[in-house]
PDB file of N, CA, C and O in Angstrom:
ATOM      1  N   MET A   1      89.934 193.363 203.246  1.00  0.00           N
ATOM      2  CA  MET A   1      89.479 193.954 204.481  1.00  0.00           C
ATOM      3  C   MET A   1      88.327 194.901 204.146  1.00  0.00           C
ATOM      4  O   MET A   1      88.429 195.735 203.246  1.00  0.00           O
ATOM      5  N   THR A   2      87.243 194.757 204.880  1.00  0.00           N
ATOM      6  CA  THR A   2      86.060 195.579 204.676  1.00  0.00           C
ATOM      7  C   THR A   2      85.754 196.325 205.963  1.00  0.00           C
ATOM      8  O   THR A   2      85.833 195.746 207.047  1.00  0.00           O
ATOM      9  N   ILE A   3      85.405 197.604 205.859  1.00  0.00           N
ATOM     10  CA  ILE A   3      85.031 198.396 207.029  1.00  0.00           C
ATOM     11  C   ILE A   3      83.527 198.628 206.986  1.00  0.00           C
ATOM     12  O   ILE A   3      82.983 199.054 205.968  1.00  0.00           O
ATOM     13  N   ILE A   4      82.856 198.339 208.114  1.00  0.00           N
ATOM     14  CA  ILE A   4      81.417 198.551 208.217  1.00  0.00           C
ATOM     15  C   ILE A   4      81.107 199.294 209.512  1.00  0.00           C
ATOM     16  O   ILE A   4      81.938 199.364 210.417  1.00  0.00           O
ATOM     17  N   THR A   5      79.897 199.848 209.587  1.00  0.00           N
ATOM     18  CA  THR A   5      79.421 200.529 210.785  1.00  0.00           C
ATOM     19  C   THR A   5      78.394 199.652 211.464  1.00  0.00           C
ATOM     20  O   THR A   5      77.459 199.170 210.824  1.00  0.00           O
ATOM     21  N   CYS A   6      78.561 199.444 212.757  1.00  0.00           N
ATOM     22  CA  CYS A   6      77.637 198.617 213.529  1.00  0.00           C
ATOM     23  C   CYS A   6      76.282 199.313 213.616  1.00  0.00           C
ATOM     24  O   CYS A   6      76.212 200.498 213.942  1.00  0.00           O
ATOM     25  N   LYS A   7      75.212 198.587 213.329  1.00  0.00           N
ATOM     26  CA  LYS A   7      73.860 199.138 213.395  1.00  0.00           C
ATOM     27  C   LYS A   7      73.399 199.346 214.831  1.00  0.00           C
ATOM     28  O   LYS A   7      72.497 200.144 215.087  1.00  0.00           O
ATOM     29  N   LYS A   8      74.020 198.629 215.771  1.00  0.00           N
ATOM     30  CA  LYS A   8      73.608 198.734 217.178  1.00  0.00           C
ATOM     31  C   LYS A   8      74.316 199.881 217.903  1.00  0.00           C
ATOM     32  O   LYS A   8      73.660 200.725 218.513  1.00  0.00           O
ATOM     33  N   CYS A   9      75.660 199.917 217.841  1.00  0.00           N
ATOM     34  CA  CYS A   9      76.407 200.915 218.625  1.00  0.00           C
ATOM     35  C   CYS A   9      76.944 202.082 217.794  1.00  0.00           C
ATOM     36  O   CYS A   9      77.365 203.094 218.352  1.00  0.00           O
ATOM     37  N   GLY A  10      76.931 201.947 216.451  1.00  0.00           N
ATOM     38  CA  GLY A  10      77.382 203.029 215.584  1.00  0.00           C
ATOM     39  C   GLY A  10      78.887 203.122 215.370  1.00  0.00           C
ATOM     40  O   GLY A  10      79.357 204.026 214.679  1.00  0.00           O
ATOM     41  N   MET A  11      79.647 202.199 215.954  1.00  0.00           N
ATOM     42  CA  MET A  11      81.107 202.214 215.797  1.00  0.00           C
ATOM     43  C   MET A  11      81.505 201.542 214.477  1.00  0.00           C
ATOM     44  O   MET A  11      80.858 200.595 214.030  1.00  0.00           O
ATOM     45  N   LYS A  12      82.574 202.046 213.866  1.00  0.00           N
ATOM     46  CA  LYS A  12      83.114 201.419 212.661  1.00  0.00           C
ATOM     47  C   LYS A  12      84.122 200.361 213.071  1.00  0.00           C
ATOM     48  O   LYS A  12      84.876 200.541 214.027  1.00  0.00           O
ATOM     49  N   TYR A  13      84.129 199.254 212.335  1.00  0.00           N
ATOM     50  CA  TYR A  13      85.110 198.196 212.554  1.00  0.00           C
ATOM     51  C   TYR A  13      85.386 197.492 211.242  1.00  0.00           C
ATOM     52  O   TYR A  13      84.647 197.649 210.270  1.00  0.00           O
ATOM     53  N   ALA A  14      86.456 196.714 211.226  1.00  0.00           N
ATOM     54  CA  ALA A  14      86.868 196.013 210.013  1.00  0.00           C
ATOM     55  C   ALA A  14      86.671 194.518 210.179  1.00  0.00           C
ATOM     56  O   ALA A  14      86.744 193.986 211.286  1.00  0.00           O
ATOM     57  N   TYR A  15      86.421 193.848 209.062  1.00  0.00           N
ATOM     58  CA  TYR A  15      86.415 192.385 209.076  1.00  0.00           C
ATOM     59  C   TYR A  15      87.082 191.884 207.805  1.00  0.00           C
ATOM     60  O   TYR A  15      87.118 192.567 206.782  1.00  0.00           O
ATOM     61  N   GLU A  16      87.607 190.672 207.904  1.00  0.00           N
ATOM     62  CA  GLU A  16      88.189 190.028 206.729  1.00  0.00           C
ATOM     63  C   GLU A  16      87.798 188.564 206.721  1.00  0.00           C
ATOM     64  O   GLU A  16      87.642 187.936 207.768  1.00  0.00           O
ATOM     65  N   ILE A  17      87.646 188.036 205.523  1.00  0.00           N
ATOM     66  CA  ILE A  17      87.352 186.621 205.325  1.00  0.00           C
ATOM     67  C   ILE A  17      88.657 185.976 204.875  1.00  0.00           C
ATOM     68  O   ILE A  17      89.278 186.424 203.911  1.00  0.00           O
ATOM     69  N   TRP A  18      89.073 184.916 205.581  1.00  0.00           N
ATOM     70  CA  TRP A  18      90.370 184.309 205.284  1.00  0.00           C
ATOM     71  C   TRP A  18      90.291 182.791 205.426  1.00  0.00           C
ATOM     72  O   TRP A  18      89.372 182.250 206.041  1.00  0.00           O
ATOM     73  N   GLY A  19      91.269 182.132 204.848  1.00  0.00           N
ATOM     74  CA  GLY A  19      91.361 180.677 204.933  1.00  0.00           C
ATOM     75  C   GLY A  19      91.104 180.020 203.590  1.00  0.00           C
ATOM     76  O   GLY A  19      90.757 180.681 202.611  1.00  0.00           O
ATOM     77  N   THR A  20      91.276 178.730 203.564  1.00  0.00           N
ATOM     78  CA  THR A  20      91.116 177.935 202.357  1.00  0.00           C
ATOM     79  C   THR A  20      89.644 177.652 202.096  1.00  0.00           C
ATOM     80  O   THR A  20      88.879 177.378 203.020  1.00  0.00           O
ATOM     81  N   VAL A  21      89.258 177.720 200.828  1.00  0.00           N
ATOM     82  CA  VAL A  21      87.889 177.387 200.427  1.00  0.00           C
ATOM     83  C   VAL A  21      87.830 175.892 200.148  1.00  0.00           C
ATOM     84  O   VAL A  21      88.582 175.384 199.316  1.00  0.00           O
ATOM     85  N   TYR A  22      86.939 175.187 200.840  1.00  0.00           N
ATOM     86  CA  TYR A  22      86.748 173.755 200.647  1.00  0.00           C
ATOM     87  C   TYR A  22      85.345 173.501 200.123  1.00  0.00           C
ATOM     88  O   TYR A  22      84.405 174.169 200.552  1.00  0.00           O
ATOM     89  N   PRO A  23      85.175 172.554 199.206  1.00  0.00           N
ATOM     90  CA  PRO A  23      83.828 172.215 198.753  1.00  0.00           C
ATOM     91  C   PRO A  23      83.057 171.530 199.878  1.00  0.00           C
ATOM     92  O   PRO A  23      83.604 170.687 200.589  1.00  0.00           O
ATOM     93  N   GLY A  24      81.793 171.893 200.036  1.00  0.00           N
ATOM     94  CA  GLY A  24      80.984 171.312 201.116  1.00  0.00           C
ATOM     95  C   GLY A  24      81.497 171.772 202.466  1.00  0.00           C
ATOM     96  O   GLY A  24      82.410 172.595 202.528  1.00  0.00           O
ATOM     97  N   GLY A  25      80.940 171.266 203.532  1.00  0.00           N
ATOM     98  CA  GLY A  25      81.416 171.567 204.875  1.00  0.00           C
ATOM     99  C   GLY A  25      81.320 173.026 205.275  1.00  0.00           C
ATOM    100  O   GLY A  25      82.137 173.506 206.061  1.00  0.00           O
ATOM    101  N   LYS A  26      80.338 173.735 204.748  1.00  0.00           N
ATOM    102  CA  LYS A  26      80.211 175.152 205.052  1.00  0.00           C
ATOM    103  C   LYS A  26      79.434 175.367 206.349  1.00  0.00           C
ATOM    104  O   LYS A  26      78.508 174.621 206.668  1.00  0.00           O
ATOM    105  N   ASP A  27      79.827 176.388 207.078  1.00  0.00           N
ATOM    106  CA  ASP A  27      79.135 176.821 208.286  1.00  0.00           C
ATOM    107  C   ASP A  27      78.815 178.297 208.138  1.00  0.00           C
ATOM    108  O   ASP A  27      79.422 178.989 207.320  1.00  0.00           O
ATOM    109  N   ARG A  28      77.865 178.781 208.925  1.00  0.00           N
ATOM    110  CA  ARG A  28      77.591 180.216 208.927  1.00  0.00           C
ATOM    111  C   ARG A  28      78.645 180.881 209.802  1.00  0.00           C
ATOM    112  O   ARG A  28      78.719 180.627 211.005  1.00  0.00           O
ATOM    113  N   GLU A  29      79.454 181.728 209.192  1.00  0.00           N
ATOM    114  CA  GLU A  29      80.479 182.500 209.898  1.00  0.00           C
ATOM    115  C   GLU A  29      80.001 183.945 209.985  1.00  0.00           C
ATOM    116  O   GLU A  29      79.323 184.432 209.080  1.00  0.00           O
ATOM    117  N   SER A  30      80.351 184.631 211.069  1.00  0.00           N
ATOM    118  CA  SER A  30      79.852 185.984 211.305  1.00  0.00           C
ATOM    119  C   SER A  30      80.970 186.964 211.609  1.00  0.00           C
ATOM    120  O   SER A  30      81.965 186.622 212.248  1.00  0.00           O
ATOM    121  N   ALA A  31      80.782 188.206 211.133  1.00  0.00           N
ATOM    122  CA  ALA A  31      81.632 189.327 211.533  1.00  0.00           C
ATOM    123  C   ALA A  31      80.908 189.979 212.702  1.00  0.00           C
ATOM    124  O   ALA A  31      79.850 190.585 212.528  1.00  0.00           O
ATOM    125  N   VAL A  32      81.485 189.852 213.895  1.00  0.00           N
ATOM    126  CA  VAL A  32      80.859 190.348 215.117  1.00  0.00           C
ATOM    127  C   VAL A  32      81.528 191.656 215.525  1.00  0.00           C
ATOM    128  O   VAL A  32      82.756 191.752 215.537  1.00  0.00           O
ATOM    129  N   CYS A  33      80.724 192.660 215.859  1.00  0.00           N
ATOM    130  CA  CYS A  33      81.258 193.950 216.291  1.00  0.00           C
ATOM    131  C   CYS A  33      82.142 193.749 217.522  1.00  0.00           C
ATOM    132  O   CYS A  33      81.675 193.212 218.527  1.00  0.00           O
ATOM    133  N   PRO A  34      83.405 194.168 217.465  1.00  0.00           N
ATOM    134  CA  PRO A  34      84.302 193.989 218.612  1.00  0.00           C
ATOM    135  C   PRO A  34      84.002 194.948 219.763  1.00  0.00           C
ATOM    136  O   PRO A  34      84.592 194.827 220.836  1.00  0.00           O
ATOM    137  N   TYR A  35      83.097 195.894 219.552  1.00  0.00           N
ATOM    138  CA  TYR A  35      82.740 196.854 220.594  1.00  0.00           C
ATOM    139  C   TYR A  35      81.527 196.406 221.400  1.00  0.00           C
ATOM    140  O   TYR A  35      81.517 196.528 222.625  1.00  0.00           O
ATOM    141  N   CYS A  36      80.491 195.881 220.714  1.00  0.00           N
ATOM    142  CA  CYS A  36      79.253 195.534 221.435  1.00  0.00           C
ATOM    143  C   CYS A  36      78.797 194.094 221.238  1.00  0.00           C
ATOM    144  O   CYS A  36      77.893 193.642 221.942  1.00  0.00           O
ATOM    145  N   GLY A  37      79.398 193.356 220.297  1.00  0.00           N
ATOM    146  CA  GLY A  37      79.048 191.955 220.093  1.00  0.00           C
ATOM    147  C   GLY A  37      77.915 191.696 219.108  1.00  0.00           C
ATOM    148  O   GLY A  37      77.521 190.545 218.920  1.00  0.00           O
ATOM    149  N   GLU A  38      77.391 192.723 218.487  1.00  0.00           N
ATOM    150  CA  GLU A  38      76.312 192.575 217.508  1.00  0.00           C
ATOM    151  C   GLU A  38      76.857 191.963 216.215  1.00  0.00           C
ATOM    152  O   GLU A  38      77.946 192.323 215.769  1.00  0.00           O
ATOM    153  N   VAL A  39      76.104 191.041 215.612  1.00  0.00           N
ATOM    154  CA  VAL A  39      76.498 190.453 214.326  1.00  0.00           C
ATOM    155  C   VAL A  39      76.214 191.473 213.231  1.00  0.00           C
ATOM    156  O   VAL A  39      75.078 191.915 213.061  1.00  0.00           O
ATOM    157  N   GLY A  40      77.251 191.840 212.495  1.00  0.00           N
ATOM    158  CA  GLY A  40      77.108 192.838 211.446  1.00  0.00           C
ATOM    159  C   GLY A  40      77.042 192.240 210.053  1.00  0.00           C
ATOM    160  O   GLY A  40      76.508 192.862 209.135  1.00  0.00           O
ATOM    161  N   PHE A  41      77.580 191.041 209.888  1.00  0.00           N
ATOM    162  CA  PHE A  41      77.636 190.393 208.579  1.00  0.00           C
ATOM    163  C   PHE A  41      77.796 188.909 208.828  1.00  0.00           C
ATOM    164  O   PHE A  41      78.528 188.504 209.730  1.00  0.00           O
ATOM    165  N   SER A  42      77.116 188.094 208.036  1.00  0.00           N
ATOM    166  CA  SER A  42      77.324 186.648 208.133  1.00  0.00           C
ATOM    167  C   SER A  42      77.239 186.034 206.747  1.00  0.00           C
ATOM    168  O   SER A  42      76.636 186.592 205.830  1.00  0.00           O
ATOM    169  N   LYS A  43      77.861 184.870 206.622  1.00  0.00           N
ATOM    170  CA  LYS A  43      77.967 184.228 205.312  1.00  0.00           C
ATOM    171  C   LYS A  43      78.178 182.736 205.514  1.00  0.00           C
ATOM    172  O   LYS A  43      78.858 182.329 206.457  1.00  0.00           O
ATOM    173  N   MET A  44      77.607 181.923 204.644  1.00  0.00           N
ATOM    174  CA  MET A  44      77.873 180.484 204.629  1.00  0.00           C
ATOM    175  C   MET A  44      79.183 180.283 203.875  1.00  0.00           C
ATOM    176  O   MET A  44      79.283 180.601 202.690  1.00  0.00           O
ATOM    177  N   THR A  45      80.187 179.753 204.574  1.00  0.00           N
ATOM    178  CA  THR A  45      81.506 179.605 203.969  1.00  0.00           C
ATOM    179  C   THR A  45      82.318 178.554 204.710  1.00  0.00           C
ATOM    180  O   THR A  45      82.022 178.223 205.859  1.00  0.00           O
ATOM    181  N   SER A  46      83.332 178.036 204.054  1.00  0.00           N
ATOM    182  CA  SER A  46      84.282 177.142 204.718  1.00  0.00           C
ATOM    183  C   SER A  46      85.474 177.941 205.246  1.00  0.00           C
ATOM    184  O   SER A  46      86.372 177.378 205.872  1.00  0.00           O
ATOM    185  N   GLN A  47      85.483 179.239 204.996  1.00  0.00           N
ATOM    186  CA  GLN A  47      86.552 180.109 205.472  1.00  0.00           C
ATOM    187  C   GLN A  47      86.226 180.638 206.877  1.00  0.00           C
ATOM    188  O   GLN A  47      85.224 180.248 207.477  1.00  0.00           O
ATOM    189  N   ASN A  48      87.070 181.517 207.386  1.00  0.00           N
ATOM    190  CA  ASN A  48      86.879 182.144 208.690  1.00  0.00           C
ATOM    191  C   ASN A  48      86.676 183.641 208.503  1.00  0.00           C
ATOM    192  O   ASN A  48      87.107 184.213 207.502  1.00  0.00           O
ATOM    193  N   ILE A  49      86.015 184.275 209.478  1.00  0.00           N
ATOM    194  CA  ILE A  49      85.848 185.721 209.471  1.00  0.00           C
ATOM    195  C   ILE A  49      86.428 186.269 210.770  1.00  0.00           C
ATOM    196  O   ILE A  49      86.083 185.804 211.857  1.00  0.00           O
ATOM    197  N   SER A  50      87.310 187.257 210.652  1.00  0.00           N
ATOM    198  CA  SER A  50      87.889 187.926 211.819  1.00  0.00           C
ATOM    199  C   SER A  50      87.472 189.390 211.812  1.00  0.00           C
ATOM    200  O   SER A  50      87.456 190.030 210.761  1.00  0.00           O
ATOM    201  N   SER A  51      87.133 189.926 212.996  1.00  0.00           N
ATOM    202  CA  SER A  51      86.736 191.328 213.153  1.00  0.00           C
ATOM    203  C   SER A  51      87.793 192.072 213.956  1.00  0.00           C
ATOM    204  O   SER A  51      88.431 191.502 214.842  1.00  0.00           O
ATOM    205  N   TYR A  52      87.973 193.361 213.637  1.00  0.00           N
ATOM    206  CA  TYR A  52      88.995 194.170 214.292  1.00  0.00           C
ATOM    207  C   TYR A  52      88.465 195.556 214.639  1.00  0.00           C
ATOM    208  O   TYR A  52      87.707 196.148 213.871  1.00  0.00           O
ATOM    209  N   LYS A  53      88.870 196.073 215.805  1.00  0.00           N
ATOM    210  CA  LYS A  53      88.635 197.474 216.129  1.00  0.00           C
ATOM    211  C   LYS A  53      89.536 198.304 215.224  1.00  0.00           C
ATOM    212  O   LYS A  53      90.521 197.797 214.687  1.00  0.00           O
ATOM    213  N   LEU A  54      89.197 199.584 215.056  1.00  0.00           N
ATOM    214  CA  LEU A  54      90.004 200.482 214.239  1.00  0.00           C
ATOM    215  C   LEU A  54      90.743 201.475 215.132  1.00  0.00           C
ATOM    216  O   LEU A  54      90.223 201.895 216.166  1.00  0.00           O
ATOM    217  N   ASP A  55      91.966 201.851 214.726  1.00  0.00           N
ATOM    218  CA  ASP A  55      92.694 202.876 215.475  1.00  0.00           C
ATOM    219  C   ASP A  55      92.211 204.253 215.040  1.00  0.00           C
ATOM    220  O   ASP A  55      91.301 204.362 214.218  1.00  0.00           O
ATOM    221  N   LYS A  56      92.814 205.303 215.584  1.00  0.00           N
ATOM    222  CA  LYS A  56      92.366 206.671 215.296  1.00  0.00           C
ATOM    223  C   LYS A  56      92.525 207.053 213.829  1.00  0.00           C
ATOM    224  O   LYS A  56      91.879 207.990 213.360  1.00  0.00           O
ATOM    225  N   ASP A  57      93.386 206.329 213.095  1.00  0.00           N
ATOM    226  CA  ASP A  57      93.590 206.587 211.671  1.00  0.00           C
ATOM    227  C   ASP A  57      92.724 205.695 210.783  1.00  0.00           C
ATOM    228  O   ASP A  57      92.826 205.747 209.557  1.00  0.00           O
ATOM    229  N   GLY A  58      91.870 204.875 211.404  1.00  0.00           N
ATOM    230  CA  GLY A  58      90.989 203.995 210.648  1.00  0.00           C
ATOM    231  C   GLY A  58      91.634 202.705 210.189  1.00  0.00           C
ATOM    232  O   GLY A  58      91.102 202.020 209.315  1.00  0.00           O
ATOM    233  N   LYS A  59      92.781 202.364 210.769  1.00  0.00           N
ATOM    234  CA  LYS A  59      93.469 201.120 210.414  1.00  0.00           C
ATOM    235  C   LYS A  59      93.112 200.037 211.426  1.00  0.00           C
ATOM    236  O   LYS A  59      92.974 200.329 212.614  1.00  0.00           O
ATOM    237  N   PRO A  60      92.959 198.795 210.978  1.00  0.00           N
ATOM    238  CA  PRO A  60      92.586 197.714 211.901  1.00  0.00           C
ATOM    239  C   PRO A  60      93.666 197.438 212.943  1.00  0.00           C
ATOM    240  O   PRO A  60      94.860 197.440 212.643  1.00  0.00           O
ATOM    241  N   ILE A  61      93.221 197.202 214.164  1.00  0.00           N
ATOM    242  CA  ILE A  61      94.125 196.836 215.254  1.00  0.00           C
ATOM    243  C   ILE A  61      94.096 195.323 215.352  1.00  0.00           C
ATOM    244  O   ILE A  61      93.083 194.737 215.733  1.00  0.00           O
ATOM    245  N   ARG A  62      95.196 194.698 215.012  1.00  0.00           N
ATOM    246  CA  ARG A  62      95.285 193.236 215.050  1.00  0.00           C
ATOM    247  C   ARG A  62      96.066 192.830 216.285  1.00  0.00           C
ATOM    248  O   ARG A  62      97.255 193.124 216.405  1.00  0.00           O
ATOM    249  N   ASP A  63      95.394 192.159 217.195  1.00  0.00           N
ATOM    250  CA  ASP A  63      96.047 191.668 218.406  1.00  0.00           C
ATOM    251  C   ASP A  63      96.693 190.331 218.104  1.00  0.00           C
ATOM    252  O   ASP A  63      96.010 189.386 217.708  1.00  0.00           O
ATOM    253  N   HIS A  64      97.982 190.242 218.282  1.00  0.00           N
ATOM    254  CA  HIS A  64      98.708 188.991 218.078  1.00  0.00           C
ATOM    255  C   HIS A  64      99.215 188.510 219.422  1.00  0.00           C
ATOM    256  O   HIS A  64      99.846 189.267 220.160  1.00  0.00           O
ATOM    257  N   PHE A  65      98.945 187.273 219.738  1.00  0.00           N
ATOM    258  CA  PHE A  65      99.351 186.727 221.032  1.00  0.00           C
ATOM    259  C   PHE A  65     100.529 185.818 220.868  1.00  0.00           C
ATOM    260  O   PHE A  65     101.018 185.259 221.850  1.00  0.00           O
TER     261      PHE A  65
END
């Protein structure tokens, strides 16, 4: 889990890269600010990137449905 600050809105948020690594078949995946929608980080990968808002203690808020 990595915490970054959005260059557009200034809010801190977390992102993580997860999933199985497969040879070939890579797409550009992005960590999108959950507050304003700005792309903060992107990478060519076969994995997924999930972004999370942070609570008052700086811990990621994971919404599970």
